[in-house]
ChimeraX commands (.cxc) that place a marker at each C-alpha (Angstrom):
marker #1 position -79.22,-87.20,-2.37 radius 0.5
marker #1 position -79.52,-88.25,-6.07 radius 0.5
marker #1 position -77.11,-90.89,-7.16 radius 0.5
marker #1 position -75.87,-91.68,-10.68 radius 0.5
marker #1 position -77.37,-95.07,-11.34 radius 0.5
marker #1 position -75.52,-95.65,-14.63 radius 0.5
marker #1 position -73.52,-98.85,-14.30 radius 0.5
marker #1 position -70.55,-99.86,-16.37 radius 0.5
marker #1 position -70.45,-103.40,-17.67 radius 0.5
marker #1 position -67.30,-105.40,-17.03 radius 0.5
marker #1 position -66.34,-108.70,-18.55 radius 0.5
marker #1 position -66.39,-110.94,-15.46 radius 0.5
marker #1 position -64.84,-113.79,-17.42 radius 0.5
marker #1 position -61.51,-112.02,-17.72 radius 0.5
marker #1 position -58.89,-111.40,-15.06 radius 0.5
marker #1 position -58.87,-107.69,-15.92 radius 0.5
marker #1 position -62.57,-107.35,-15.19 radius 0.5
marker #1 position -62.24,-109.04,-11.80 radius 0.5
marker #1 position -59.27,-106.85,-10.83 radius 0.5
marker #1 position -61.09,-103.63,-11.78 radius 0.5
marker #1 position -64.17,-104.63,-9.78 radius 0.5
marker #1 position -62.07,-105.49,-6.74 radius 0.5
marker #1 position -60.26,-102.14,-6.92 radius 0.5
marker #1 position -63.53,-100.23,-7.19 radius 0.5
marker #1 position -65.03,-102.06,-4.21 radius 0.5
marker #1 position -61.95,-101.36,-2.09 radius 0.5
marker #1 position -62.02,-97.66,-3.03 radius 0.5
marker #1 position -65.73,-97.39,-2.17 radius 0.5
marker #1 position -65.16,-98.97,1.24 radius 0.5
marker #1 position -62.31,-96.57,2.01 radius 0.5
marker #1 position -64.39,-93.53,1.06 radius 0.5
marker #1 position -67.32,-94.71,3.20 radius 0.5
marker #1 position -65.06,-95.31,6.21 radius 0.5
marker #1 position -63.39,-91.90,5.90 radius 0.5
marker #1 position -66.73,-90.15,5.53 radius 0.5
marker #1 position -68.25,-91.64,8.68 radius 0.5
marker #1 position -65.29,-91.68,11.07 radius 0.5
marker #1 position -66.10,-89.75,14.22 radius 0.5
marker #1 position -69.69,-89.26,13.12 radius 0.5
marker #1 position -73.04,-90.51,14.30 radius 0.5
marker #1 position -75.81,-91.82,12.06 radius 0.5
marker #1 position -79.04,-89.87,12.28 radius 0.5
marker #1 position -82.43,-90.25,10.63 radius 0.5
marker #1 position -84.67,-87.31,9.76 radius 0.5
marker #1 position -88.21,-87.90,8.57 radius 0.5
marker #1 position -87.84,-85.25,5.87 radius 0.5
marker #1 position -84.18,-85.57,4.92 radius 0.5
marker #1 position -83.56,-89.28,5.30 radius 0.5
marker #1 position -80.53,-90.92,6.87 radius 0.5
marker #1 position -77.19,-89.16,7.11 radius 0.5
marker #1 position -74.22,-88.54,9.39 radius 0.5
marker #1 position -73.41,-85.73,11.80 radius 0.5
marker #1 position -70.38,-85.15,13.98 radius 0.5
marker #1 position -70.87,-85.82,17.68 radius 0.5
marker #1 position -71.17,-82.55,19.66 radius 0.5
marker #1 position -67.93,-81.34,21.20 radius 0.5
marker #1 position -68.32,-79.67,24.60 radius 0.5
marker #1 position -64.60,-79.15,25.25 radius 0.5
marker #1 position -64.84,-75.39,24.61 radius 0.5
marker #1 position -67.74,-75.14,27.05 radius 0.5
marker #1 position -65.76,-77.05,29.67 radius 0.5
marker #1 position -62.75,-74.79,29.12 radius 0.5
marker #1 position -64.99,-71.72,29.48 radius 0.5
marker #1 position -66.15,-73.07,32.84 radius 0.5
marker #1 position -62.54,-73.11,34.04 radius 0.5
marker #1 position -61.73,-76.80,33.60 radius 0.5
marker #1 position -58.29,-78.02,32.59 radius 0.5
marker #1 position -57.94,-80.55,29.78 radius 0.5
marker #1 position -57.60,-83.39,32.28 radius 0.5
marker #1 position -60.63,-82.22,34.27 radius 0.5
marker #1 position -62.71,-81.93,31.10 radius 0.5
marker #1 position -61.70,-85.45,30.07 radius 0.5
marker #1 position -62.60,-86.79,33.51 radius 0.5
marker #1 position -66.03,-85.14,33.37 radius 0.5
marker #1 position -66.67,-86.46,29.86 radius 0.5
marker #1 position -65.75,-89.98,30.99 radius 0.5
marker #1 position -68.43,-89.78,33.69 radius 0.5
marker #1 position -70.97,-88.51,31.18 radius 0.5
marker #1 position -70.07,-91.33,28.78 radius 0.5
marker #1 position -70.50,-93.89,31.56 radius 0.5
marker #1 position -73.98,-92.54,32.31 radius 0.5
marker #1 position -74.94,-92.53,28.64 radius 0.5
marker #1 position -73.84,-96.16,28.35 radius 0.5
marker #1 position -76.44,-97.10,30.97 radius 0.5
marker #1 position -79.39,-96.26,28.72 radius 0.5
marker #1 position -80.99,-93.77,26.39 radius 0.5
marker #1 position -80.08,-90.14,26.73 radius 0.5
marker #1 position -78.51,-87.20,24.90 radius 0.5
marker #1 position -75.63,-85.07,26.12 radius 0.5
marker #1 position -76.74,-81.43,25.93 radius 0.5
marker #1 position -73.91,-79.74,27.86 radius 0.5
marker #1 position -70.48,-80.64,29.16 radius 0.5
marker #1 position -72.07,-81.83,32.42 radius 0.5
marker #1 position -75.68,-82.55,31.48 radius 0.5
marker #1 position -77.72,-85.39,29.97 radius 0.5
marker #1 position -81.30,-85.03,28.74 radius 0.5
marker #1 position -83.58,-88.05,29.19 radius 0.5
marker #1 position -87.24,-88.48,28.16 radius 0.5
marker #1 position -88.55,-87.60,31.64 radius 0.5
marker #1 position -85.62,-85.90,33.39 radius 0.5
marker #1 position -82.31,-84.08,33.18 radius 0.5
marker #1 position -79.18,-85.32,34.93 radius 0.5
marker #1 position -76.53,-82.70,35.80 radius 0.5
marker #1 position -73.13,-83.58,37.26 radius 0.5
marker #1 position -70.95,-81.34,39.42 radius 0.5
marker #1 position -67.77,-80.10,37.79 radius 0.5
marker #1 position -64.54,-81.69,39.05 radius 0.5
marker #1 position -63.62,-80.25,42.44 radius 0.5
marker #1 position -67.05,-78.67,43.02 radius 0.5
marker #1 position -69.82,-79.79,45.39 radius 0.5
marker #1 position -72.83,-78.30,43.65 radius 0.5
marker #1 position -73.95,-78.28,40.01 radius 0.5
marker #1 position -73.78,-75.48,37.48 radius 0.5
marker #1 position -75.90,-75.09,34.36 radius 0.5
marker #1 position -73.26,-74.49,31.72 radius 0.5
marker #1 position -75.88,-74.21,28.97 radius 0.5
marker #1 position -77.77,-71.45,30.80 radius 0.5
marker #1 position -77.30,-67.74,30.16 radius 0.5
marker #1 position -73.82,-66.77,31.29 radius 0.5
marker #1 position -72.56,-70.31,30.81 radius 0.5
marker #1 position -69.89,-70.54,33.50 radius 0.5
marker #1 position -71.98,-68.95,36.26 radius 0.5
marker #1 position -74.06,-70.64,38.92 radius 0.5
marker #1 position -77.76,-71.15,38.27 radius 0.5
marker #1 position -80.90,-71.70,40.27 radius 0.5
marker #1 position -80.84,-74.83,42.40 radius 0.5
marker #1 position -84.19,-75.87,40.97 radius 0.5
marker #1 position -86.20,-73.79,38.51 radius 0.5
marker #1 position -89.90,-73.16,38.96 radius 0.5
marker #1 position -92.27,-75.99,37.87 radius 0.5
marker #1 position -89.65,-78.69,38.56 radius 0.5
marker #1 position -88.78,-81.20,41.27 radius 0.5
marker #1 position -85.05,-81.64,41.83 radius 0.5
marker #1 position -83.31,-84.44,43.68 radius 0.5
marker #1 position -79.68,-84.21,44.82 radius 0.5
marker #1 position -77.34,-87.07,45.68 radius 0.5
marker #1 position -75.76,-85.11,48.55 radius 0.5
marker #1 position -77.15,-83.13,51.52 radius 0.5
marker #1 position -77.90,-79.43,51.33 radius 0.5
marker #1 position -78.40,-79.53,47.55 radius 0.5
marker #1 position -74.96,-80.85,46.64 radius 0.5
marker #1 position -73.77,-83.63,44.35 radius 0.5
marker #1 position -75.48,-84.90,41.24 radius 0.5
marker #1 position -78.86,-83.36,40.42 radius 0.5
marker #1 position -81.86,-85.00,38.77 radius 0.5
marker #1 position -84.44,-82.52,37.46 radius 0.5
marker #1 position -87.86,-84.13,37.05 radius 0.5
marker #1 position -90.67,-82.72,34.91 radius 0.5
marker #1 position -92.99,-85.57,33.84 radius 0.5
marker #1 position -95.97,-86.38,36.08 radius 0.5
marker #1 position -96.79,-90.01,36.90 radius 0.5
marker #1 position -93.48,-91.15,35.47 radius 0.5
marker #1 position -91.36,-92.53,38.34 radius 0.5
marker #1 position -87.64,-92.05,37.79 radius 0.5
marker #1 position -85.18,-94.53,39.34 radius 0.5
marker #1 position -83.09,-93.28,42.27 radius 0.5
marker #1 position -79.82,-95.19,42.62 radius 0.5
marker #1 position -78.40,-93.23,45.56 radius 0.5
marker #1 position -78.28,-94.29,49.18 radius 0.5
marker #1 position -77.46,-92.32,52.30 radius 0.5
marker #1 position -78.30,-88.68,52.91 radius 0.5
marker #1 position -79.27,-86.40,50.04 radius 0.5
marker #1 position -81.77,-83.60,49.49 radius 0.5
marker #1 position -84.66,-82.50,47.31 radius 0.5
marker #1 position -86.69,-79.44,46.25 radius 0.5
marker #1 position -90.28,-79.28,45.09 radius 0.5
marker #1 position -90.50,-75.96,43.23 radius 0.5
marker #1 position -93.89,-76.58,41.66 radius 0.5
marker #1 position -97.15,-74.83,42.40 radius 0.5
marker #1 position -98.80,-75.53,45.74 radius 0.5
marker #1 position -101.21,-78.13,44.37 radius 0.5
marker #1 position -98.47,-80.44,43.10 radius 0.5
marker #1 position -96.63,-82.89,45.35 radius 0.5
marker #1 position -93.64,-85.16,44.73 radius 0.5
marker #1 position -94.17,-88.91,45.15 radius 0.5
marker #1 position -91.56,-91.17,46.76 radius 0.5
marker #1 position -91.70,-94.90,45.94 radius 0.5
marker #1 position -90.15,-97.99,47.55 radius 0.5
marker #1 position -88.48,-100.91,45.75 radius 0.5
marker #1 position -91.88,-102.37,44.82 radius 0.5
marker #1 position -92.85,-99.06,43.17 radius 0.5
marker #1 position -95.42,-98.36,45.88 radius 0.5
marker #1 position -95.85,-94.75,47.00 radius 0.5
marker #1 position -94.63,-94.60,50.58 radius 0.5
marker #1 position -94.50,-90.84,51.09 radius 0.5
marker #1 position -95.80,-87.68,49.41 radius 0.5
marker #1 position -94.11,-84.32,49.84 radius 0.5
marker #1 position -95.90,-81.09,50.73 radius 0.5
marker #1 position -96.90,-78.95,47.75 radius 0.5
marker #1 position -94.50,-76.43,46.32 radius 0.5
marker #1 position -92.52,-74.71,47.47 radius 0.5
marker #1 position -91.09,-77.37,49.81 radius 0.5
marker #1 position -87.67,-78.90,50.43 radius 0.5
marker #1 position -85.63,-81.28,52.55 radius 0.5
marker #1 position -81.95,-80.50,52.93 radius 0.5
marker #1 position -81.19,-83.80,54.68 radius 0.5
marker #1 position -83.31,-86.53,53.12 radius 0.5
marker #1 position -82.81,-90.28,53.51 radius 0.5
marker #1 position -82.48,-91.90,50.08 radius 0.5
marker #1 position -81.92,-95.33,51.62 radius 0.5
marker #1 position -85.53,-96.45,51.18 radius 0.5
marker #1 position -86.37,-94.43,48.05 radius 0.5
marker #1 position -86.09,-96.29,44.74 radius 0.5
marker #1 position -88.29,-94.14,42.51 radius 0.5
marker #1 position -89.36,-90.50,42.47 radius 0.5
marker #1 position -92.07,-88.73,40.49 radius 0.5
marker #1 position -92.63,-84.95,40.47 radius 0.5
marker #1 position -96.43,-85.27,40.60 radius 0.5
marker link #1:1,2 radius 0.2
marker link #1:2,3 radius 0.2
marker link #1:3,4 radius 0.2
marker link #1:4,5 radius 0.2
marker link #1:5,6 radius 0.2
marker link #1:6,7 radius 0.2
marker link #1:7,8 radius 0.2
marker link #1:8,9 radius 0.2
marker link #1:9,10 radius 0.2
marker link #1:10,11 radius 0.2
marker link #1:11,12 radius 0.2
marker link #1:12,13 radius 0.2
marker link #1:13,14 radius 0.2
marker link #1:14,15 radius 0.2
marker link #1:15,16 radius 0.2
marker link #1:16,17 radius 0.2
marker link #1:17,18 radius 0.2
marker link #1:18,19 radius 0.2
marker link #1:19,20 radius 0.2
marker link #1:20,21 radius 0.2
marker link #1:21,22 radius 0.2
marker link #1:22,23 radius 0.2
marker link #1:23,24 radius 0.2
marker link #1:24,25 radius 0.2
marker link #1:25,26 radius 0.2
marker link #1:26,27 radius 0.2
marker link #1:27,28 radius 0.2
marker link #1:28,29 radius 0.2
marker link #1:29,30 radius 0.2
marker link #1:30,31 radius 0.2
marker link #1:31,32 radius 0.2
marker link #1:32,33 radius 0.2
marker link #1:33,34 radius 0.2
marker link #1:34,35 radius 0.2
marker link #1:35,36 radius 0.2
marker link #1:36,37 radius 0.2
marker link #1:37,38 radius 0.2
marker link #1:38,39 radius 0.2
marker link #1:39,40 radius 0.2
marker link #1:40,41 radius 0.2
marker link #1:41,42 radius 0.2
marker link #1:42,43 radius 0.2
marker link #1:43,44 radius 0.2
marker link #1:44,45 radius 0.2
marker link #1:45,46 radius 0.2
marker link #1:46,47 radius 0.2
marker link #1:47,48 radius 0.2
marker link #1:48,49 radius 0.2
marker link #1:49,50 radius 0.2
marker link #1:50,51 radius 0.2
marker link #1:51,52 radius 0.2
marker link #1:52,53 radius 0.2
marker link #1:53,54 radius 0.2
marker link #1:54,55 radius 0.2
marker link #1:55,56 radius 0.2
marker link #1:56,57 radius 0.2
marker link #1:57,58 radius 0.2
marker link #1:58,59 radius 0.2
marker link #1:59,60 radius 0.2
marker link #1:60,61 radius 0.2
marker link #1:61,62 radius 0.2
marker link #1:62,63 radius 0.2
marker link #1:63,64 radius 0.2
marker link #1:64,65 radius 0.2
marker link #1:65,66 radius 0.2
marker link #1:66,67 radius 0.2
marker link #1:67,68 radius 0.2
marker link #1:68,69 radius 0.2
marker link #1:69,70 radius 0.2
marker link #1:70,71 radius 0.2
marker link #1:71,72 radius 0.2
marker link #1:72,73 radius 0.2
marker link #1:73,74 radius 0.2
marker link #1:74,75 radius 0.2
marker link #1:75,76 radius 0.2
marker link #1:76,77 radius 0.2
marker link #1:77,78 radius 0.2
marker link #1:78,79 radius 0.2
marker link #1:79,80 radius 0.2
marker link #1:80,81 radius 0.2
marker link #1:81,82 radius 0.2
marker link #1:82,83 radius 0.2
marker link #1:83,84 radius 0.2
marker link #1:84,85 radius 0.2
marker link #1:85,86 radius 0.2
marker link #1:86,87 radius 0.2
marker link #1:87,88 radius 0.2
marker link #1:88,89 radius 0.2
marker link #1:89,90 radius 0.2
marker link #1:90,91 radius 0.2
marker link #1:91,92 radius 0.2
marker link #1:92,93 radius 0.2
marker link #1:93,94 radius 0.2
marker link #1:94,95 radius 0.2
marker link #1:95,96 radius 0.2
marker link #1:96,97 radius 0.2
marker link #1:97,98 radius 0.2
marker link #1:98,99 radius 0.2
marker link #1:99,100 radius 0.2
marker link #1:100,101 radius 0.2
marker link #1:101,102 radius 0.2
marker link #1:102,103 radius 0.2
marker link #1:103,104 radius 0.2
marker link #1:104,105 radius 0.2
marker link #1:105,106 radius 0.2
marker link #1:106,107 radius 0.2
marker link #1:107,108 radius 0.2
marker link #1:108,109 radius 0.2
marker link #1:109,110 radius 0.2
marker link #1:110,111 radius 0.2
marker link #1:111,112 radius 0.2
marker link #1:112,113 radius 0.2
marker link #1:113,114 radius 0.2
marker link #1:114,115 radius 0.2
marker link #1:115,116 radius 0.2
marker link #1:116,117 radius 0.2
marker link #1:117,118 radius 0.2
marker link #1:118,119 radius 0.2
marker link #1:119,120 radius 0.2
marker link #1:120,121 radius 0.2
marker link #1:121,122 radius 0.2
marker link #1:122,123 radius 0.2
marker link #1:123,124 radius 0.2
marker link #1:124,125 radius 0.2
marker link #1:125,126 radius 0.2
marker link #1:126,127 radius 0.2
marker link #1:127,128 radius 0.2
marker link #1:128,129 radius 0.2
marker link #1:129,130 radius 0.2
marker link #1:130,131 radius 0.2
marker link #1:131,132 radius 0.2
marker link #1:132,133 radius 0.2
marker link #1:133,134 radius 0.2
marker link #1:134,135 radius 0.2
marker link #1:135,136 radius 0.2
marker link #1:136,137 radius 0.2
marker link #1:137,138 radius 0.2
marker link #1:138,139 radius 0.2
marker link #1:139,140 radius 0.2
marker link #1:140,141 radius 0.2
marker link #1:141,142 radius 0.2
marker link #1:142,143 radius 0.2
marker link #1:143,144 radius 0.2
marker link #1:144,145 radius 0.2
marker link #1:145,146 radius 0.2
marker link #1:146,147 radius 0.2
marker link #1:147,148 radius 0.2
marker link #1:148,149 radius 0.2
marker link #1:149,150 radius 0.2
marker link #1:150,151 radius 0.2
marker link #1:151,152 radius 0.2
marker link #1:152,153 radius 0.2
marker link #1:153,154 radius 0.2
marker link #1:154,155 radius 0.2
marker link #1:155,156 radius 0.2
marker link #1:156,157 radius 0.2
marker link #1:157,158 radius 0.2
marker link #1:158,159 radius 0.2
marker link #1:159,160 radius 0.2
marker link #1:160,161 radius 0.2
marker link #1:161,162 radius 0.2
marker link #1:162,163 radius 0.2
marker link #1:163,164 radius 0.2
marker link #1:164,165 radius 0.2
marker link #1:165,166 radius 0.2
marker link #1:166,167 radius 0.2
marker link #1:167,168 radius 0.2
marker link #1:168,169 radius 0.2
marker link #1:169,170 radius 0.2
marker link #1:170,171 radius 0.2
marker link #1:171,172 radius 0.2
marker link #1:172,173 radius 0.2
marker link #1:173,174 radius 0.2
marker link #1:174,175 radius 0.2
marker link #1:175,176 radius 0.2
marker link #1:176,177 radius 0.2
marker link #1:177,178 radius 0.2
marker link #1:178,179 radius 0.2
marker link #1:179,180 radius 0.2
marker link #1:180,181 radius 0.2
marker link #1:181,182 radius 0.2
marker link #1:182,183 radius 0.2
marker link #1:183,184 radius 0.2
marker link #1:184,185 radius 0.2
marker link #1:185,186 radius 0.2
marker link #1:186,187 radius 0.2
marker link #1:187,188 radius 0.2
marker link #1:188,189 radius 0.2
marker link #1:189,190 radius 0.2
marker link #1:190,191 radius 0.2
marker link #1:191,192 radius 0.2
marker link #1:192,193 radius 0.2
marker link #1:193,194 radius 0.2
marker link #1:194,195 radius 0.2
marker link #1:195,196 radius 0.2
marker link #1:196,197 radius 0.2
marker link #1:197,198 radius 0.2
marker link #1:198,199 radius 0.2
marker link #1:199,200 radius 0.2
marker link #1:200,201 radius 0.2
marker link #1:201,202 radius 0.2
marker link #1:202,203 radius 0.2
marker link #1:203,204 radius 0.2
marker link #1:204,205 radius 0.2
marker link #1:205,206 radius 0.2
marker link #1:206,207 radius 0.2
marker link #1:207,208 radius 0.2
view
């Protein structure tokens, strides 16, 4: 954005000059604060640095049947996950990471729903073709991690019984790592699944 670079000269030796400068600085600070409140700073290689409002997924949550309190509870969980590292919220219940997607169940539900898929509020595939999906609960329930980057182990923080699906082509197998990041088990090629998997010893998972 072009700025007017013409500067007025003030007599800094007089009290009037100092007062005018102070007033202008205060006004500029107020305008800057009002313009950036509730916004996030972004940088674009072609447009430079600017501000955009953070996405609001409240309408999407309402369309999925959530009450205001339930939507707030879900957003708090998403915010907590985002605070743990890099990631971008792409739906009311989903975070996109460099090598995976994390989808949370809606309040009161056992399984996940893809709210950004066609139909929005409807259920979606458990695990789309070409992906490996890990679930925090048995029988494909709980939080879902969708993995799509080969040779990029993703940390698994769950313990207890969960489940997984390898919905890749037959030549591709999922790799399960221990705490030392050593491959301890390799799944069968796709399609394969385990509805009652032990996450207790798994610390990392890679789709291929």
